[in-house]
Kinemage of the C-alpha trace (Angstrom):
@kinemage 1
@onewidth
@group {chain A} dominant
@subgroup {mainchain}
@vectorlist {calphas} color= white
{ca unk a 1} P -0.033 -0.115 0.182
{ca unk a 2} L 1.578 3.095 -0.883
{ca unk a 3} L 2.442 5.759 1.794
{ca unk a 4} L 0.727 9.123 1.433
{ca unk a 5} L 2.401 12.457 2.581
{ca unk a 6} L -0.181 14.263 4.611
{ca unk a 7} L 1.749 16.837 6.358
{ca unk a 8} L 5.321 18.225 6.312
{ca unk a 9} L 6.956 20.233 8.552
{ca unk a 10} L 10.225 22.818 7.299
{ca unk a 11} L 12.363 24.172 10.064
{ca unk a 12} L 12.698 27.722 8.801
{ca unk a 13} L 15.432 30.248 10.736
{ca unk a 14} L 12.993 33.031 11.567
{ca unk a 15} L 9.446 31.410 12.478
{ca unk a 16} L 10.991 27.878 13.855
{ca unk a 17} L 8.800 24.815 12.303
{ca unk a 18} L 6.235 25.565 9.344
{ca unk a 19} L 3.785 22.955 8.752
{ca unk a 20} L 2.204 22.065 5.039
{ca unk a 21} L -0.563 20.486 4.446
{ca unk a 22} L -0.772 18.065 1.324
{ca unk a 23} L -2.202 20.799 -0.870
{ca unk a 24} L 0.296 23.439 0.438
{ca unk a 25} L 2.856 20.645 -0.047
{ca unk a 26} L 1.933 20.135 -4.253
{ca unk a 27} L 2.009 24.013 -4.484
{ca unk a 28} L 5.294 24.207 -2.955
{ca unk a 29} L 6.863 21.295 -4.976
{ca unk a 30} L 6.162 22.744 -8.305
{ca unk a 31} L 8.649 24.132 -10.961
{ca unk a 32} L 7.590 27.377 -10.396
{ca unk a 33} L 7.768 27.337 -6.483
{ca unk a 34} L 11.064 25.547 -6.487
{ca unk a 35} L 12.369 28.661 -8.988
{ca unk a 36} L 11.939 30.934 -6.181
{ca unk a 37} L 15.180 28.794 -4.405
{ca unk a 38} L 17.518 30.612 -6.849
{ca unk a 39} L 15.760 33.885 -6.585
{ca unk a 40} L 17.939 35.728 -3.867
{ca unk a 41} L 15.474 38.006 -1.718
{ca unk a 42} L 17.690 41.291 -1.838
{ca unk a 43} L 19.439 40.817 -5.318
{ca unk a 44} L 23.079 42.082 -5.211
{ca unk a 45} L 22.667 43.327 -1.546
{ca unk a 46} L 24.801 40.117 -0.759
{ca unk a 47} L 27.999 41.966 -2.335
{ca unk a 48} L 27.770 44.443 0.586
{ca unk a 49} L 26.324 41.779 3.260
{ca unk a 50} L 27.341 38.842 2.329
{ca unk a 51} L 25.191 36.740 4.480
{ca unk a 52} L 22.097 37.916 2.670
{ca unk a 53} L 21.803 34.875 0.161
{ca unk a 54} L 18.333 34.304 1.838
{ca unk a 55} L 15.872 33.914 -1.199
{ca unk a 56} L 12.057 34.081 -2.111
{ca unk a 57} L 11.511 30.695 -1.705
{ca unk a 58} L 12.204 30.917 2.241
{ca unk a 59} L 10.391 34.306 2.265
{ca unk a 60} L 7.571 32.775 0.816
{ca unk a 61} L 6.984 30.159 3.173
{ca unk a 62} L 7.400 32.812 6.069
{ca unk a 63} L 4.524 35.026 4.382
{ca unk a 64} L 2.725 31.753 4.591
{ca unk a 65} L 3.504 31.155 7.833
{ca unk a 66} L 2.187 34.461 9.215
{ca unk a 67} L -0.936 34.696 7.222
{ca unk a 68} L -1.900 31.215 8.521
{ca unk a 69} L -1.360 32.564 11.977
{ca unk a 70} L -3.487 35.587 11.165
{ca unk a 71} L -6.188 33.698 10.245
{ca unk a 72} L -6.188 32.139 13.358
{ca unk a 73} L -7.288 34.852 15.069
{ca unk a 74} L -9.421 35.607 12.269
{ca unk a 75} L -11.215 32.791 11.122
{ca unk a 76} L -13.902 34.137 8.536
{ca unk a 77} L -10.786 35.333 6.294
{ca unk a 78} L -11.081 33.076 3.271
{ca unk a 79} L -8.465 29.925 3.191
{ca unk a 80} L -7.601 30.848 -0.297
{ca unk a 81} L -5.668 34.366 0.942
{ca unk a 82} L -3.563 32.060 2.767
{ca unk a 83} L -2.245 30.270 -0.458
{ca unk a 84} L -2.298 33.558 -1.838
{ca unk a 85} L 0.185 34.562 0.701
{ca unk a 86} L 2.513 31.541 -0.225
{ca unk a 87} L 2.290 32.348 -4.133
{ca unk a 88} L 2.513 36.218 -4.077
{ca unk a 89} L 6.012 36.381 -5.222
{ca unk a 90} L 6.082 33.575 -7.837
{ca unk a 91} L 6.621 36.077 -10.575
{ca unk a 92} L 9.875 37.599 -9.241
{ca unk a 93} L 12.886 38.226 -12.073
{ca unk a 94} L 16.395 37.305 -10.994
{ca unk a 95} L 17.968 38.982 -8.143
{ca unk a 96} L 14.330 40.247 -7.365
{ca unk a 97} L 12.980 43.834 -7.938
{ca unk a 98} L 16.393 44.706 -9.818
{ca unk a 99} L 15.106 43.931 -13.111
{ca unk a 100} L 11.339 45.627 -12.643
{ca unk a 101} L 13.382 48.732 -14.174
{ca unk a 102} L 13.056 46.776 -17.610
{ca unk a 103} L 10.545 44.734 -17.436
{ca unk a 104} L 6.875 44.845 -16.144
{ca unk a 105} L 6.290 44.360 -12.358
{ca unk a 106} L 6.719 40.783 -10.704
{ca unk a 107} L 3.062 40.950 -9.720
{ca unk a 108} L 1.732 40.880 -13.416
{ca unk a 109} L 4.339 38.006 -14.067
{ca unk a 110} L 2.936 36.455 -10.819
{ca unk a 111} L -0.524 36.147 -12.633
{ca unk a 112} L 1.497 34.657 -15.664
{ca unk a 113} L 2.316 31.749 -14.002
{ca unk a 114} L -0.861 31.136 -12.014
{ca unk a 115} L -2.688 31.217 -15.528
{ca unk a 116} L -0.499 29.318 -17.661
{ca unk a 117} L 2.444 27.120 -15.043
{ca unk a 118} L 2.164 24.119 -14.028
{ca unk a 119} L 1.105 25.229 -10.433
{ca unk a 120} L -2.246 26.165 -12.553
{ca unk a 121} L -3.143 22.799 -12.573
{ca unk a 122} L -3.378 22.262 -8.697
{ca unk a 123} L -4.503 25.637 -8.143
{ca unk a 124} L -7.688 25.191 -10.501
{ca unk a 125} L -8.812 22.006 -8.074
{ca unk a 126} L -10.010 24.421 -5.534
{ca unk a 127} L -10.394 27.958 -7.239
{ca unk a 128} L -10.696 29.572 -10.724
{ca unk a 129} L -7.772 30.984 -12.053
{ca unk a 130} L -9.528 34.678 -11.789
{ca unk a 131} L -10.641 33.948 -8.268
{ca unk a 132} L -7.163 33.027 -7.186
{ca unk a 133} L -5.445 36.315 -9.091
{ca unk a 134} L -8.190 38.719 -6.965
{ca unk a 135} L -6.507 36.837 -3.498
{ca unk a 136} L -3.270 38.497 -4.419
{ca unk a 137} L -4.748 41.616 -3.525
{ca unk a 138} L -6.534 40.585 -0.230
{ca unk a 139} L -5.264 42.856 2.946
{ca unk a 140} L -3.511 39.664 4.241
{ca unk a 141} L -1.206 39.471 1.162
{ca unk a 142} L -1.234 43.268 0.086
{ca unk a 143} L -2.239 45.413 2.516
{ca unk a 144} L -0.622 48.867 4.601
{ca unk a 145} L 0.151 46.141 7.284
{ca unk a 146} L 0.717 42.344 6.030
{ca unk a 147} L 1.938 39.063 6.304
{ca unk a 148} L 4.534 40.151 3.399
{ca unk a 149} L 6.227 43.060 4.799
{ca unk a 150} L 5.869 41.216 8.306
{ca unk a 151} L 8.251 38.501 7.213
{ca unk a 152} L 10.662 40.416 4.951
{ca unk a 153} L 11.611 43.234 7.383
{ca unk a 154} L 12.507 40.547 10.454
{ca unk a 155} L 13.875 38.145 7.583
{ca unk a 156} L 16.079 40.878 5.920
{ca unk a 157} L 17.370 42.236 9.177
{ca unk a 158} L 17.918 38.613 10.357
{ca unk a 159} L 20.449 37.661 6.881
{ca unk a 160} L 22.341 41.096 6.848
{ca unk a 161} L 23.146 40.971 10.443
{ca unk a 162} L 22.084 44.713 11.133
{ca unk a 163} L 20.098 45.161 14.222
{ca unk a 164} L 17.211 47.197 13.135
{ca unk a 165} L 14.437 44.050 13.081
{ca unk a 166} L 13.329 43.762 16.421
{ca unk a 167} L 9.753 43.897 15.556
{ca unk a 168} L 7.224 42.016 18.105
{ca unk a 169} L 5.535 39.753 15.379
{ca unk a 170} L 3.844 37.766 17.931
{ca unk a 171} L 1.942 40.899 19.484
{ca unk a 172} L 1.231 42.224 16.363
{ca unk a 173} L -0.301 39.234 14.801
{ca unk a 174} L -2.470 38.617 18.067
{ca unk a 175} L -4.119 42.391 17.906
{ca unk a 176} L -4.770 42.583 13.793
{ca unk a 177} L -8.380 42.275 13.170
{ca unk a 178} L -9.864 41.983 9.585
{ca unk a 179} L -13.007 43.870 9.173
{ca unk a 180} L -14.086 42.102 5.852
{ca unk a 181} L -12.075 45.063 4.209
{ca unk a 182} L -8.802 45.128 5.695
{ca unk a 183} L -6.316 44.370 8.505
{ca unk a 184} L -6.854 46.985 11.438
{ca unk a 185} L -4.331 47.093 14.529
{ca unk a 186} L -5.907 46.388 17.998
{ca unk a 187} L -4.892 49.396 20.589
{ca unk a 188} L -2.317 47.081 22.227
{ca unk a 189} L -0.719 46.186 19.143
{ca unk a 190} L 0.352 50.253 18.193
{ca unk a 191} L 3.765 49.747 19.607
{ca unk a 192} L 4.481 46.540 17.612
{ca unk a 193} L 3.336 48.279 14.548
{ca unk a 194} L 5.589 50.978 15.097
{ca unk a 195} L 8.630 49.256 15.512
{ca unk a 196} L 7.412 47.432 11.894
{ca unk a 197} L 7.822 50.638 10.652
{ca unk a 198} L 10.774 52.123 12.124
{ca unk a 199} L 12.453 48.930 11.202
{ca unk a 200} L 11.386 50.095 7.460
{ca unk a 201} L 12.901 53.256 8.061
{ca unk a 202} L 16.230 51.988 9.458
{ca unk a 203} L 16.440 49.279 6.910
{ca unk a 204} L 16.239 51.585 3.675
{ca unk a 205} L 19.261 53.509 3.816
{ca unk a 206} L 21.543 50.993 5.519
{ca unk a 207} L 20.184 47.794 3.481
{ca unk a 208} L 17.536 48.174 0.551
{ca unk a 209} L 19.472 51.493 -0.919
{ca unk a 210} L 23.089 50.715 -0.173
{ca unk a 211} L 25.500 52.257 -2.636
{ca unk a 212} L 27.158 48.912 -3.272
{ca unk a 213} L 23.777 47.199 -4.052
{ca unk a 214} L 22.868 49.987 -6.541
{ca unk a 215} L 25.801 50.061 -8.614
{ca unk a 216} L 25.847 46.427 -8.938
{ca unk a 217} L 21.912 46.775 -9.718
{ca unk a 218} L 22.542 49.345 -12.370
{ca unk a 219} L 25.222 47.137 -14.123
{ca unk a 220} L 23.309 44.451 -13.697
{ca unk a 221} L 20.256 46.264 -15.819
{ca unk a 222} L 22.310 47.647 -18.140
{ca unk a 223} L 24.243 44.037 -19.132
{ca unk a 224} L 20.580 42.937 -19.574
{ca unk a 225} L 19.105 45.747 -21.767
{ca unk a 226} L 21.903 45.352 -24.210
{ca unk a 227} L 21.571 41.255 -24.128
{ca unk a 228} L 18.387 42.366 -25.087
{ca unk a 229} L 16.406 39.235 -23.213
{ca unk a 230} L 12.702 39.174 -24.262
{ca unk a 231} L 9.998 39.342 -21.434
{ca unk a 232} L 8.747 36.315 -22.134
{ca unk a 233} L 12.280 34.566 -21.844
{ca unk a 234} L 13.362 36.317 -18.711
{ca unk a 235} L 10.336 35.488 -16.718
{ca unk a 236} L 11.091 31.752 -16.427
{ca unk a 237} L 15.040 32.680 -15.695
{ca unk a 238} L 16.465 32.201 -12.521
{ca unk a 239} L 19.812 33.653 -11.539
{ca unk a 240} L 21.694 30.603 -12.403
{ca unk a 241} L 19.941 31.046 -15.748
{ca unk a 242} L 20.710 34.615 -16.465
{ca unk a 243} L 24.199 34.935 -15.156
{ca unk a 244} L 24.925 32.074 -17.700
{ca unk a 245} L 23.363 33.994 -20.328
{ca unk a 246} L 25.267 37.066 -19.681
{ca unk a 247} L 28.819 35.698 -19.507
{ca unk a 248} L 28.232 33.806 -22.753
{ca unk a 249} L 27.086 36.851 -24.421
{ca unk a 250} L 28.165 37.334 -27.949
{ca unk a 251} L 28.227 41.238 -26.607
{ca unk a 252} L 31.836 42.191 -25.305
{ca unk a 253} L 30.210 44.827 -23.353
{ca unk a 254} L 27.746 42.351 -21.965
{ca unk a 255} L 30.214 40.043 -20.911
{ca unk a 256} L 32.485 42.589 -19.450
{ca unk a 257} L 29.670 44.137 -17.052
{ca unk a 258} L 28.771 40.780 -15.880
{ca unk a 259} L 32.530 39.787 -15.007
{ca unk a 260} L 32.858 42.695 -13.011
{ca unk a 261} L 29.572 42.191 -11.121
{ca unk a 262} L 30.931 38.509 -10.518
{ca unk a 263} L 34.261 39.884 -9.483
{ca unk a 264} L 33.097 42.721 -7.457
{ca unk a 265} L 35.263 45.115 -9.511
{ca unk a 266} L 32.093 47.611 -9.272
{ca unk a 267} L 31.576 51.185 -10.924
{ca unk a 268} L 32.313 54.190 -8.843
{ca unk a 269} L 30.383 56.620 -7.791
{ca unk a 270} L 30.904 59.781 -9.660
{ca unk a 271} L 27.460 61.915 -8.155
{ca unk a 272} L 25.518 60.722 -5.675
{ca unk a 273} L 23.066 63.260 -4.258
{ca unk a 274} L 19.824 64.221 -2.850
{ca unk a 275} L 19.038 67.152 -4.774
{ca unk a 276} L 16.453 66.130 -7.274
{ca unk a 277} L 16.702 67.916 -10.706
{ca unk a 278} L 13.480 65.800 -11.810
{ca unk a 279} L 12.985 63.071 -14.070
{ca unk a 280} L 13.016 64.755 -17.021
{ca unk a 281} L 16.530 66.338 -16.712
{ca unk a 282} L 17.632 62.934 -15.483
{ca unk a 283} L 16.641 61.228 -18.481
{ca unk a 284} L 18.321 63.999 -20.848
{ca unk a 285} L 21.415 63.275 -18.848
{ca unk a 286} L 21.354 59.845 -19.201
{ca unk a 287} L 20.875 60.058 -23.069
{ca unk a 288} L 23.548 62.446 -23.181
{ca unk a 289} L 25.855 59.811 -20.944
{ca unk a 290} L 25.287 57.109 -23.450
{ca unk a 291} L 25.988 59.120 -26.043
{ca unk a 292} L 29.399 59.915 -24.847
{ca unk a 293} L 30.385 56.983 -22.941
{ca unk a 294} L 28.173 54.162 -23.779
{ca unk a 295} L 27.783 51.750 -20.920
{ca unk a 296} L 31.020 52.906 -19.152
{ca unk a 297} L 28.660 55.712 -17.526
{ca unk a 298} L 25.375 54.697 -15.604
{ca unk a 299} L 22.463 56.802 -14.340
{ca unk a 300} L 20.429 55.085 -11.267
{ca unk a 301} L 17.618 57.653 -10.502
{ca unk a 302} L 15.110 55.195 -7.934
{ca unk a 303} L 11.734 55.855 -7.006
{ca unk a 304} L 11.289 57.516 -3.405
{ca unk a 305} L 9.738 55.351 -0.753
{ca unk a 306} L 6.313 55.321 0.380
{ca unk a 307} L 6.026 53.771 3.711
{ca unk a 308} L 2.353 52.399 3.078
{ca unk a 309} L 2.456 51.361 6.645
{ca unk a 310} L 1.425 54.550 7.626
{ca unk a 311} L -1.846 54.370 6.287
{ca unk a 312} L -2.537 51.495 8.395
{ca unk a 313} L -5.804 51.840 10.841
{ca unk a 314} L -5.823 51.532 14.447
{ca unk a 315} L -8.631 51.150 16.799
{ca unk a 316} L -8.983 54.003 19.437
{ca unk a 317} L -11.652 55.184 21.661
{ca unk a 318} L -12.451 57.823 19.299
{ca unk a 319} L -12.927 54.731 16.308
{ca unk a 320} L -10.470 54.124 13.739
{ca unk a 321} L -7.527 56.528 13.021
{ca unk a 322} L -4.608 56.141 10.781
{ca unk a 323} L -1.280 55.176 12.395
{ca unk a 324} L 0.182 58.155 11.450
{ca unk a 325} L -2.357 60.153 13.452
{ca unk a 326} L -2.037 58.153 16.497
{ca unk a 327} L 1.933 57.852 16.575
{ca unk a 328} L 3.869 61.150 16.566
{ca unk a 329} L 6.729 58.759 16.074
{ca unk a 330} L 5.312 57.462 12.511
{ca unk a 331} L 4.402 60.773 11.834
{ca unk a 332} L 7.991 61.932 12.412
{ca unk a 333} L 9.229 58.705 10.139
{ca unk a 334} L 7.359 60.111 7.094
{ca unk a 335} L 8.456 63.357 7.434
{ca unk a 336} L 12.045 61.770 7.286
{ca unk a 337} L 10.949 59.323 4.549
{ca unk a 338} L 12.975 60.953 1.992
{ca unk a 339} L 16.072 62.133 4.021
{ca unk a 340} L 18.090 59.074 2.918
{ca unk a 341} L 17.028 59.177 -0.863
{ca unk a 342} L 19.937 59.575 -3.440
{ca unk a 343} L 20.325 59.234 -7.402
{ca unk a 344} L 23.509 58.697 -8.860
{ca unk a 345} L 26.140 58.480 -11.583
{ca unk a 346} L 28.459 55.757 -11.743
{ca unk a 347} L 31.063 54.957 -14.120
{ca unk a 348} L 33.828 52.352 -14.732
{ca unk a 349} L 37.105 53.495 -12.382
{ca unk a 350} L 39.198 54.314 -15.381
{ca unk a 351} L 36.390 56.775 -16.795
{ca unk a 352} L 35.784 58.669 -13.374
{ca unk a 353} L 37.945 61.696 -14.464
{ca unk a 354} L 36.511 61.842 -17.598
{ca unk a 355} L 32.961 61.270 -16.368
{ca unk a 356} L 33.298 63.975 -13.579
{ca unk a 357} L 34.662 66.411 -16.518
{ca unk a 358} L 31.799 65.918 -18.379
{ca unk a 359} L 29.293 66.775 -15.665
{ca unk a 360} L 31.068 69.492 -14.544
{ca unk a 361} L 30.675 71.175 -17.706
{ca unk a 362} L 27.439 70.558 -18.801
{ca unk a 363} L 25.144 69.592 -15.916
{ca unk a 364} L 24.629 70.714 -12.344
{ca unk a 365} L 22.776 68.454 -10.173
């Protein structure tokens, strides 16, 4: 008689034991989900923090775990939202958010996998594709305070070794209430929610926008753009596939860029400033630099942080209030959110002086 596995326990660094029922295990064992083992959670951040090699695979399991715990306190939340939490990052490209500068956001790619991947057959056993895709926007998965950011902030802090991920997840989970529209923070959970936003604000400049990672990302983006990999090909690649493709490129400049990233011979900062000249001016500068220096000088102009957590609703004696309304600390963090934002121009080491001269001659940030 065949032995049927009904439950499996995975040991996670952050949450301890994570139990997977038979349906969850079948989702996890699909090629689409297993690909996430080879997608680093923080992209090139490991070039600055060597231990930041954790992956979208373990983050997805952690998000599933937290979503499941939140539903234990809110049994009215539909079970499908927990599976949506498990699969919410299915569509990430190699090096996670890095290549979203060139391709549609990973959320669109996730929908493609759910419609067309092997995992679709398993999902259809319980849900229609349209129904499941709607669950990806459930507040449990994609809200102002959700299982996704609760996991990644604590996990990213742990694996980078920074001391900013001290969030009382147990208290926050116990004090989240679902009102059929959103997750609301109970008064006893306000302090834990504040700590979550404080961790986010600290992680932003020290980890997520670390200049080493930003430079490496700009180099990878340029290499992929020069290689001209179509979106229907990149969407199914993992990082092993992509790096192998770039190393074997017929274009010398692509091979040079990826080899420089491999060997950590990264471009240098020529300009790195918080003075914002506006997107139009930066785009013009980018065109001029490309015309003069080709791939040897790169522009990095990231979006400014949003800090959606400030919009989370909190239960108070006077009814529902935004977290930013009841917490002076959160208001201060929101006011300071652009303080650490920077944009930059990077150049290969032997080109720095020439690019500096070019900028002085025709561009004042």
